[in-house]
A tleap script that builds the chain and sets N, CA, C and O, in Angstrom:
source leaprc.protein.ff14SB
mol = sequence {
  NMET GLU ASN LYS PHE LYS ASP PHE TYR ASP
  VAL LEU SER ASP ASN LEU GLU SER TYR GLN
  GLY GLU TYR ALA SER PHE ILE ASP HIE GLY
  PRO LEU LEU PHE LYS LEU LEU THR GLU VAL
  LEU ASP ASP LYS ASN VAL ASN PRO ASP LEU
  ARG LEU GLU ILE CYS ALA ALA ILE ALA TYR
  TYR VAL VAL PRO MET ASP VAL ILE PRO GLU
  GLN ILE TYR GLY PRO TYR GLY TYR ILE ASP
  ASP ILE PHE ILE THR VAL TYR ILE ILE ARG
  LYS ILE ALA ASN ILE PHE SER TYR GLU TYR
  LEU GLU LYS ASN GLY LYS GLU ASN LYS CASN
}
set mol.1.N position { 95.733 94.199 75.931 }
set mol.1.CA position { 95.578 95.628 75.742 }
set mol.1.C position { 96.338 96.356 76.843 }
set mol.1.O position { 96.201 96.029 78.022 }
set mol.2.N position { 97.114 97.314 76.466 }
set mol.2.CA position { 97.915 98.068 77.426 }
set mol.2.C position { 97.040 99.046 78.202 }
set mol.2.O position { 96.174 99.712 77.634 }
set mol.3.N position { 97.281 99.119 79.510 }
set mol.3.CA position { 96.531 100.044 80.354 }
set mol.3.C position { 97.012 101.466 80.095 }
set mol.3.O position { 98.181 101.778 80.323 }
set mol.4.N position { 96.128 102.317 79.624 }
set mol.4.CA position { 96.503 103.697 79.292 }
set mol.4.C position { 96.125 104.675 80.390 }
set mol.4.O position { 96.385 105.872 80.268 }
set mol.5.N position { 95.524 104.192 81.445 }
set mol.5.CA position { 95.144 105.060 82.547 }
set mol.5.C position { 96.290 105.175 83.536 }
set mol.5.O position { 96.979 104.197 83.826 }
set mol.6.N position { 96.482 106.373 84.044 }
set mol.6.CA position { 97.527 106.590 85.039 }
set mol.6.C position { 96.985 106.278 86.427 }
set mol.6.O position { 95.804 106.476 86.710 }
set mol.7.N position { 97.857 105.796 87.271 }
set mol.7.CA position { 97.551 105.645 88.675 }
set mol.7.C position { 97.372 107.055 89.260 }
set mol.7.O position { 98.059 107.984 88.834 }
set mol.8.N position { 96.478 107.225 90.208 }
set mol.8.CA position { 96.237 108.564 90.747 }
set mol.8.C position { 97.491 109.142 91.391 }
set mol.8.O position { 97.686 110.357 91.389 }
set mol.9.N position { 98.327 108.293 91.933 }
set mol.9.CA position { 99.616 108.752 92.464 }
set mol.9.C position { 100.430 109.436 91.366 }
set mol.9.O position { 101.037 110.482 91.594 }
set mol.10.N position { 100.436 108.838 90.176 }
set mol.10.CA position { 101.163 109.430 89.048 }
set mol.10.C position { 100.550 110.759 88.626 }
set mol.10.O position { 101.268 111.695 88.274 }
set mol.11.N position { 99.241 110.840 88.661 }
set mol.11.CA position { 98.562 112.097 88.326 }
set mol.11.C position { 98.967 113.184 89.326 }
set mol.11.O position { 99.297 114.303 88.934 }
set mol.12.N position { 98.941 112.852 90.604 }
set mol.12.CA position { 99.360 113.816 91.624 }
set mol.12.C position { 100.808 114.240 91.415 }
set mol.12.O position { 101.129 115.428 91.462 }
set mol.13.N position { 101.667 113.273 91.187 }
set mol.13.CA position { 103.084 113.578 90.982 }
set mol.13.C position { 103.282 114.488 89.776 }
set mol.13.O position { 104.044 115.452 89.842 }
set mol.14.N position { 102.599 114.186 88.680 }
set mol.14.CA position { 102.707 115.018 87.478 }
set mol.14.C position { 102.190 116.426 87.722 }
set mol.14.O position { 102.781 117.399 87.254 }
set mol.15.N position { 101.081 116.538 88.458 }
set mol.15.CA position { 100.501 117.854 88.742 }
set mol.15.C position { 101.427 118.725 89.579 }
set mol.15.O position { 101.428 119.948 89.436 }
set mol.16.N position { 102.205 118.112 90.439 }
set mol.16.CA position { 103.017 118.882 91.381 }
set mol.16.C position { 104.503 118.887 91.036 }
set mol.16.O position { 105.286 119.568 91.698 }
set mol.17.N position { 104.898 118.142 90.015 }
set mol.17.CA position { 106.308 117.959 89.690 }
set mol.17.C position { 107.062 119.272 89.451 }
set mol.17.O position { 108.177 119.445 89.944 }
set mol.18.N position { 106.475 120.165 88.721 }
set mol.18.CA position { 107.198 121.385 88.352 }
set mol.18.C position { 106.876 122.563 89.273 }
set mol.18.O position { 107.368 123.672 89.059 }
set mol.19.N position { 106.056 122.326 90.292 }
set mol.19.CA position { 105.679 123.436 91.168 }
set mol.19.C position { 106.850 123.857 92.045 }
set mol.19.O position { 107.441 123.032 92.742 }
set mol.20.N position { 107.178 125.131 92.008 }
set mol.20.CA position { 108.293 125.675 92.788 }
set mol.20.C position { 107.866 126.851 93.643 }
set mol.20.O position { 108.722 127.565 94.165 }
set mol.21.N position { 106.581 127.074 93.803 }
set mol.21.CA position { 106.090 128.244 94.511 }
set mol.21.C position { 106.099 128.103 96.021 }
set mol.21.O position { 106.743 127.229 96.601 }
set mol.22.N position { 105.353 129.006 96.619 }
set mol.22.CA position { 105.243 129.035 98.075 }
set mol.22.C position { 104.662 127.708 98.571 }
set mol.22.O position { 103.763 127.145 97.946 }
set mol.23.N position { 105.170 127.228 99.671 }
set mol.23.CA position { 104.751 125.968 100.308 }
set mol.23.C position { 105.138 124.735 99.491 }
set mol.23.O position { 104.612 123.652 99.748 }
set mol.24.N position { 106.028 124.864 98.529 }
set mol.24.CA position { 106.419 123.720 97.696 }
set mol.24.C position { 106.965 122.573 98.536 }
set mol.24.O position { 106.673 121.411 98.253 }
set mol.25.N position { 107.747 122.877 99.557 }
set mol.25.CA position { 108.323 121.808 100.376 }
set mol.25.C position { 107.239 121.031 101.131 }
set mol.25.O position { 107.442 119.867 101.476 }
set mol.26.N position { 106.116 121.654 101.383 }
set mol.26.CA position { 104.979 121.004 102.032 }
set mol.26.C position { 104.144 120.249 100.992 }
set mol.26.O position { 103.816 119.078 101.183 }
set mol.27.N position { 103.812 120.913 99.914 }
set mol.27.CA position { 102.939 120.362 98.888 }
set mol.27.C position { 103.589 119.175 98.175 }
set mol.27.O position { 102.892 118.257 97.743 }
set mol.28.N position { 104.899 119.185 98.050 }
set mol.28.CA position { 105.609 118.092 97.379 }
set mol.28.C position { 105.394 116.739 98.045 }
set mol.28.O position { 105.577 115.705 97.403 }
set mol.29.N position { 105.016 116.727 99.299 }
set mol.29.CA position { 104.809 115.467 100.023 }
set mol.29.C position { 103.450 114.833 99.738 }
set mol.29.O position { 103.224 113.673 100.085 }
set mol.30.N position { 102.555 115.570 99.117 }
set mol.30.CA position { 101.206 115.076 98.860 }
set mol.30.C position { 101.136 113.720 98.188 }
set mol.30.O position { 100.450 112.830 98.691 }
set mol.31.N position { 101.826 113.526 97.057 }
set mol.31.CA position { 101.726 112.223 96.386 }
set mol.31.C position { 102.212 111.048 97.243 }
set mol.31.O position { 101.580 109.992 97.252 }
set mol.32.N position { 103.312 111.218 97.952 }
set mol.32.CA position { 103.815 110.117 98.785 }
set mol.32.C position { 102.908 109.838 99.982 }
set mol.32.O position { 102.754 108.688 100.394 }
set mol.33.N position { 102.313 110.881 100.533 }
set mol.33.CA position { 101.367 110.671 101.628 }
set mol.33.C position { 100.135 109.926 101.135 }
set mol.33.O position { 99.628 109.035 101.817 }
set mol.34.N position { 99.657 110.290 99.956 }
set mol.34.CA position { 98.537 109.582 99.338 }
set mol.34.C position { 98.893 108.108 99.150 }
set mol.34.O position { 98.114 107.222 99.501 }
set mol.35.N position { 100.065 107.859 98.601 }
set mol.35.CA position { 100.515 106.484 98.345 }
set mol.35.C position { 100.648 105.696 99.655 }
set mol.35.O position { 100.324 104.510 99.704 }
set mol.36.N position { 101.120 106.353 100.702 }
set mol.36.CA position { 101.242 105.696 101.999 }
set mol.36.C position { 99.874 105.225 102.496 }
set mol.36.O position { 99.750 104.110 103.002 }
set mol.37.N position { 98.867 106.050 102.357 }
set mol.37.CA position { 97.520 105.637 102.776 }
set mol.37.C position { 97.054 104.414 101.992 }
set mol.37.O position { 96.459 103.499 102.562 }
set mol.38.N position { 97.323 104.396 100.687 }
set mol.38.CA position { 96.892 103.245 99.889 }
set mol.38.C position { 97.633 101.979 100.297 }
set mol.38.O position { 97.070 100.885 100.265 }
set mol.39.N position { 98.898 102.131 100.680 }
set mol.39.CA position { 99.675 100.962 101.124 }
set mol.39.C position { 99.150 100.424 102.456 }
set mol.39.O position { 99.084 99.211 102.652 }
set mol.40.N position { 98.785 101.304 103.353 }
set mol.40.CA position { 98.256 100.872 104.657 }
set mol.40.C position { 96.951 100.094 104.474 }
set mol.40.O position { 96.666 99.171 105.236 }
set mol.41.N position { 96.170 100.464 103.476 }
set mol.41.CA position { 94.915 99.739 103.222 }
set mol.41.C position { 95.148 98.262 102.890 }
set mol.41.O position { 94.256 97.440 103.097 }
set mol.42.N position { 96.316 97.919 102.385 }
set mol.42.CA position { 96.620 96.526 102.061 }
set mol.42.C position { 96.817 95.653 103.301 }
set mol.42.O position { 96.786 94.426 103.210 }
set mol.43.N position { 97.019 96.282 104.451 }
set mol.43.CA position { 97.269 95.544 105.689 }
set mol.43.C position { 95.956 94.994 106.249 }
set mol.43.O position { 95.024 95.748 106.528 }
set mol.44.N position { 95.899 93.704 106.405 }
set mol.44.CA position { 94.692 93.044 106.934 }
set mol.44.C position { 94.435 93.368 108.409 }
set mol.44.O position { 93.338 93.128 108.913 }
set mol.45.N position { 95.447 93.916 109.104 }
set mol.45.CA position { 95.297 94.239 110.523 }
set mol.45.C position { 94.614 95.577 110.770 }
set mol.45.O position { 94.335 95.921 111.919 }
set mol.46.N position { 94.345 96.327 109.728 }
set mol.46.CA position { 93.668 97.624 109.887 }
set mol.46.C position { 92.190 97.350 110.151 }
set mol.46.O position { 91.519 96.687 109.360 }
set mol.47.N position { 91.693 97.869 111.278 }
set mol.47.CA position { 90.301 97.605 111.652 }
set mol.47.C position { 89.342 98.362 110.735 }
set mol.47.O position { 89.740 99.338 110.100 }
set mol.48.N position { 88.092 97.929 110.658 }
set mol.48.CA position { 87.135 98.537 109.727 }
set mol.48.C position { 86.918 100.044 109.933 }
set mol.48.O position { 86.760 100.777 108.957 }
set mol.49.N position { 86.909 100.510 111.169 }
set mol.49.CA position { 86.694 101.932 111.416 }
set mol.49.C position { 87.856 102.772 110.880 }
set mol.49.O position { 87.642 103.799 110.236 }
set mol.50.N position { 89.073 102.333 111.146 }
set mol.50.CA position { 90.233 103.046 110.636 }
set mol.50.C position { 90.298 102.935 109.113 }
set mol.50.O position { 90.658 103.894 108.431 }
set mol.51.N position { 89.953 101.777 108.592 }
set mol.51.CA position { 89.930 101.570 107.139 }
set mol.51.C position { 88.976 102.574 106.471 }
set mol.51.O position { 89.284 103.120 105.412 }
set mol.52.N position { 87.837 102.805 107.090 }
set mol.52.CA position { 86.866 103.773 106.566 }
set mol.52.C position { 87.451 105.189 106.554 }
set mol.52.O position { 87.263 105.933 105.592 }
set mol.53.N position { 88.156 105.555 107.620 }
set mol.53.CA position { 88.772 106.875 107.681 }
set mol.53.C position { 89.877 107.026 106.626 }
set mol.53.O position { 90.020 108.084 106.013 }
set mol.54.N position { 90.639 105.976 106.427 }
set mol.54.CA position { 91.690 106.004 105.403 }
set mol.54.C position { 91.058 106.164 104.018 }
set mol.54.O position { 91.527 106.960 103.204 }
set mol.55.N position { 90.010 105.417 103.761 }
set mol.55.CA position { 89.319 105.522 102.472 }
set mol.55.C position { 88.751 106.924 102.262 }
set mol.55.O position { 88.795 107.456 101.152 }
set mol.56.N position { 88.225 107.513 103.316 }
set mol.56.CA position { 87.687 108.876 103.213 }
set mol.56.C position { 88.795 109.875 102.883 }
set mol.56.O position { 88.590 110.782 102.076 }
set mol.57.N position { 89.953 109.717 103.496 }
set mol.57.CA position { 91.086 110.611 103.215 }
set mol.57.C position { 91.565 110.435 101.777 }
set mol.57.O position { 91.892 111.415 101.108 }
set mol.58.N position { 91.608 109.207 101.305 }
set mol.58.CA position { 91.992 108.940 99.916 }
set mol.58.C position { 90.972 109.569 98.966 }
set mol.58.O position { 91.339 110.217 97.986 }
set mol.59.N position { 89.705 109.373 99.265 }
set mol.59.CA position { 88.646 109.930 98.414 }
set mol.59.C position { 88.699 111.454 98.377 }
set mol.59.O position { 88.362 112.060 97.359 }
set mol.60.N position { 89.115 112.072 99.466 }
set mol.60.CA position { 89.178 113.530 99.514 }
set mol.60.C position { 90.143 114.081 98.465 }
set mol.60.O position { 89.919 115.167 97.930 }
set mol.61.N position { 91.206 113.346 98.171 }
set mol.61.CA position { 92.126 113.763 97.107 }
set mol.61.C position { 91.416 113.828 95.753 }
set mol.61.O position { 91.709 114.691 94.926 }
set mol.62.N position { 90.486 112.910 95.544 }
set mol.62.CA position { 89.866 112.746 94.240 }
set mol.62.C position { 88.683 113.692 94.035 }
set mol.62.O position { 88.367 114.040 92.897 }
set mol.63.N position { 88.036 114.106 95.099 }
set mol.63.CA position { 86.863 114.980 95.006 }
set mol.63.C position { 87.273 116.292 94.331 }
set mol.63.O position { 88.189 116.967 94.800 }
set mol.64.N position { 86.608 116.651 93.244 }
set mol.64.CA position { 87.046 117.838 92.503 }
set mol.64.C position { 86.791 119.171 93.221 }
set mol.64.O position { 87.605 120.089 93.120 }
set mol.65.N position { 85.707 119.279 93.920 }
set mol.65.CA position { 85.397 120.551 94.586 }
set mol.65.C position { 85.351 120.336 96.097 }
set mol.65.O position { 84.290 120.089 96.671 }
set mol.66.N position { 86.510 120.432 96.723 }
set mol.66.CA position { 86.577 120.298 98.170 }
set mol.66.C position { 86.763 121.687 98.776 }
set mol.66.O position { 86.474 122.686 98.118 }
set mol.67.N position { 87.229 121.766 99.989 }
set mol.67.CA position { 87.352 123.055 100.675 }
set mol.67.C position { 88.266 124.013 99.913 }
set mol.67.O position { 87.938 125.189 99.755 }
set mol.68.N position { 89.404 123.518 99.442 }
set mol.68.CA position { 90.326 124.326 98.637 }
set mol.68.C position { 90.506 123.579 97.311 }
set mol.68.O position { 91.411 122.752 97.194 }
set mol.69.N position { 89.661 123.855 96.310 }
set mol.69.CA position { 89.705 123.083 95.067 }
set mol.69.C position { 90.943 123.364 94.215 }
set mol.69.O position { 91.346 124.511 94.024 }
set mol.70.N position { 91.526 122.285 93.715 }
set mol.70.CA position { 92.717 122.384 92.872 }
set mol.70.C position { 92.413 123.130 91.571 }
set mol.70.O position { 93.273 123.839 91.049 }
set mol.71.N position { 91.191 122.971 91.044 }
set mol.71.CA position { 90.833 123.621 89.784 }
set mol.71.C position { 90.891 125.140 89.890 }
set mol.71.O position { 91.133 125.828 88.899 }
set mol.72.N position { 90.671 125.654 91.081 }
set mol.72.CA position { 90.678 127.105 91.294 }
set mol.72.C position { 92.031 127.580 91.807 }
set mol.72.O position { 92.548 128.596 91.342 }
set mol.73.N position { 92.602 126.865 92.751 }
set mol.73.CA position { 93.817 127.316 93.435 }
set mol.73.C position { 95.096 126.613 92.995 }
set mol.73.O position { 96.167 126.885 93.536 }
set mol.74.N position { 94.997 125.723 92.031 }
set mol.74.CA position { 96.193 125.013 91.571 }
set mol.74.C position { 96.813 124.181 92.685 }
set mol.74.O position { 96.085 123.579 93.474 }
set mol.75.N position { 98.137 124.134 92.769 }
set mol.75.CA position { 98.803 123.328 93.784 }
set mol.75.C position { 98.402 123.679 95.224 }
set mol.75.O position { 98.442 122.815 96.100 }
set mol.76.N position { 98.026 124.910 95.468 }
set mol.76.CA position { 97.558 125.272 96.817 }
set mol.76.C position { 96.334 124.450 97.216 }
set mol.76.O position { 96.067 124.252 98.401 }
set mol.77.N position { 95.605 123.979 96.226 }
set mol.77.CA position { 94.418 123.175 96.492 }
set mol.77.C position { 94.715 121.851 97.156 }
set mol.77.O position { 93.802 121.197 97.661 }
set mol.78.N position { 95.966 121.440 97.169 }
set mol.78.CA position { 96.327 120.183 97.827 }
set mol.78.C position { 96.617 120.356 99.313 }
set mol.78.O position { 96.802 119.368 100.023 }
set mol.79.N position { 96.658 121.584 99.787 }
set mol.79.CA position { 96.972 121.818 101.204 }
set mol.79.C position { 95.950 121.158 102.117 }
set mol.79.O position { 96.327 120.510 103.093 }
set mol.80.N position { 94.661 121.310 101.818 }
set mol.80.CA position { 93.650 120.679 102.665 }
set mol.80.C position { 93.688 119.156 102.539 }
set mol.80.O position { 93.459 118.453 103.523 }
set mol.81.N position { 93.972 118.643 101.352 }
set mol.81.CA position { 94.083 117.196 101.157 }
set mol.81.C position { 95.214 116.640 102.026 }
set mol.81.O position { 95.058 115.613 102.687 }
set mol.82.N position { 96.343 117.331 102.013 }
set mol.82.CA position { 97.503 116.900 102.796 }
set mol.82.C position { 97.207 116.991 104.289 }
set mol.82.O position { 97.594 116.106 105.052 }
set mol.83.N position { 96.531 118.046 104.708 }
set mol.83.CA position { 96.186 118.196 106.122 }
set mol.83.C position { 95.352 117.012 106.604 }
set mol.83.O position { 95.627 116.441 107.659 }
set mol.84.N position { 94.337 116.646 105.831 }
set mol.84.CA position { 93.480 115.514 106.214 }
set mol.84.C position { 94.286 114.218 106.220 }
set mol.84.O position { 94.121 113.382 107.108 }
set mol.85.N position { 95.149 114.057 105.233 }
set mol.85.CA position { 95.988 112.859 105.170 }
set mol.85.C position { 96.888 112.743 106.392 }
set mol.85.O position { 97.003 111.669 106.983 }
set mol.86.N position { 97.522 113.843 106.770 }
set mol.86.CA position { 98.407 113.829 107.936 }
set mol.86.C position { 97.619 113.534 109.216 }
set mol.86.O position { 98.110 112.837 110.104 }
set mol.87.N position { 96.414 114.061 109.305 }
set mol.87.CA position { 95.552 113.773 110.453 }
set mol.87.C position { 95.316 112.260 110.572 }
set mol.87.O position { 95.424 111.693 111.660 }
set mol.88.N position { 94.996 111.621 109.455 }
set mol.88.CA position { 94.744 110.174 109.471 }
set mol.88.C position { 96.032 109.396 109.708 }
set mol.88.O position { 96.026 108.388 110.415 }
set mol.89.N position { 97.128 109.850 109.127 }
set mol.89.CA position { 98.409 109.170 109.352 }
set mol.89.C position { 98.789 109.215 110.827 }
set mol.89.O position { 99.346 108.256 111.361 }
set mol.90.N position { 98.491 110.310 111.468 }
set mol.90.CA position { 98.773 110.385 112.913 }
set mol.90.C position { 97.925 109.364 113.681 }
set mol.90.O position { 98.411 108.741 114.625 }
set mol.91.N position { 96.676 109.194 113.284 }
set mol.91.CA position { 95.830 108.175 113.917 }
set mol.91.C position { 96.413 106.776 113.696 }
set mol.91.O position { 96.433 105.948 114.607 }
set mol.92.N position { 96.882 106.528 112.477 }
set mol.92.CA position { 97.494 105.228 112.176 }
set mol.92.C position { 98.724 105.020 113.051 }
set mol.92.O position { 98.923 103.934 113.596 }
set mol.93.N position { 99.542 106.046 113.186 }
set mol.93.CA position { 100.754 105.950 114.008 }
set mol.93.C position { 100.412 105.685 115.470 }
set mol.93.O position { 101.119 104.937 116.147 }
set mol.94.N position { 99.342 106.288 115.957 }
set mol.94.CA position { 98.934 106.069 117.348 }
set mol.94.C position { 98.494 104.624 117.584 }
set mol.94.O position { 98.640 104.098 118.687 }
set mol.95.N position { 97.964 103.997 116.557 }
set mol.95.CA position { 97.511 102.609 116.677 }
set mol.95.C position { 98.660 101.627 116.414 }
set mol.95.O position { 98.854 100.677 117.173 }
set mol.96.N position { 99.418 101.861 115.339 }
set mol.96.CA position { 100.432 100.898 114.910 }
set mol.96.C position { 101.861 101.319 115.237 }
set mol.96.O position { 102.684 100.452 115.529 }
set mol.97.N position { 102.188 102.576 115.202 }
set mol.97.CA position { 103.513 103.142 115.484 }
set mol.97.C position { 104.048 103.871 114.249 }
set mol.97.O position { 103.624 103.630 113.119 }
set mol.98.N position { 104.984 104.757 114.510 }
set mol.98.CA position { 105.643 105.466 113.412 }
set mol.98.C position { 106.580 104.532 112.652 }
set mol.98.O position { 106.827 104.738 111.464 }
set mol.99.N position { 107.101 103.517 113.318 }
set mol.99.CA position { 107.944 102.541 112.639 }
set mol.99.C position { 107.149 101.779 111.586 }
set mol.99.O position { 107.656 101.485 110.504 }
set mol.100.N position { 105.914 101.468 111.909 }
set mol.100.CA position { 105.006 100.808 110.961 }
set mol.100.C position { 104.839 101.674 109.717 }
set mol.100.O position { 104.915 101.177 108.593 }
set mol.101.N position { 104.612 102.962 109.919 }
set mol.101.CA position { 104.461 103.875 108.783 }
set mol.101.C position { 105.757 104.005 107.995 }
set mol.101.O position { 105.749 104.060 106.765 }
set mol.102.N position { 106.860 104.053 108.715 }
set mol.102.CA position { 108.152 104.164 108.036 }
set mol.102.C position { 108.399 102.946 107.149 }
set mol.102.O position { 108.895 103.070 106.030 }
set mol.103.N position { 108.047 101.774 107.661 }
set mol.103.CA position { 108.209 100.545 106.886 }
set mol.103.C position { 107.355 100.619 105.611 }
set mol.103.O position { 107.833 100.288 104.527 }
set mol.104.N position { 106.113 101.047 105.738 }
set mol.104.CA position { 105.233 101.158 104.576 }
set mol.104.C position { 105.717 102.247 103.625 }
set mol.104.O position { 105.604 102.099 102.409 }
set mol.105.N position { 106.251 103.329 104.162 }
set mol.105.CA position { 106.762 104.412 103.332 }
set mol.105.C position { 107.975 104.003 102.520 }
set mol.105.O position { 108.136 104.432 101.377 }
set mol.106.N position { 108.830 103.176 103.105 }
set mol.106.CA position { 110.015 102.681 102.379 }
set mol.106.C position { 109.592 101.757 101.253 }
set mol.106.O position { 110.205 101.750 100.186 }
set mol.107.N position { 108.541 100.975 101.488 }
set mol.107.CA position { 108.031 100.098 100.442 }
set mol.107.C position { 107.480 100.916 99.288 }
set mol.107.O position { 107.526 100.473 98.140 }
set mol.108.N position { 106.950 102.123 99.579 }
set mol.108.CA position { 106.416 103.003 98.540 }
set mol.108.C position { 107.492 103.422 97.551 }
set mol.108.O position { 107.233 103.523 96.352 }
set mol.109.N position { 108.694 103.665 98.049 }
set mol.109.CA position { 109.749 104.221 97.207 }
set mol.109.C position { 110.395 103.167 96.315 }
set mol.109.O position { 111.107 103.503 95.369 }
set mol.110.N position { 110.151 101.915 96.609 }
set mol.110.CA position { 110.762 100.841 95.811 }
set mol.110.C position { 109.902 100.490 94.626 }
set mol.110.O position { 110.258 99.608 93.844 }
savepdb mol mol.pdb
quit
């Protein structure tokens, strides 16, 4: 049976694909930042505390009614999701390095 469900990354990409409004250059990074967090979770070297924070940031994307809900504000609703993601990515970089993130980010695009 063919899987008919989209990956959440694809849902994010589809939601933001045609957005050309204010903050588009910022909001456009949301799907790739989300994907980067999911890729980092695959690393066995991520300690449990950091893993929990990464999972919380990923879950924040999925929560329908967060601080700036997408249902009400459209693409602007991803601003808080991206902010939290960047906060966690900075923590990951402080532990592993920006090169580590760059390596994982390049794997995302392939």
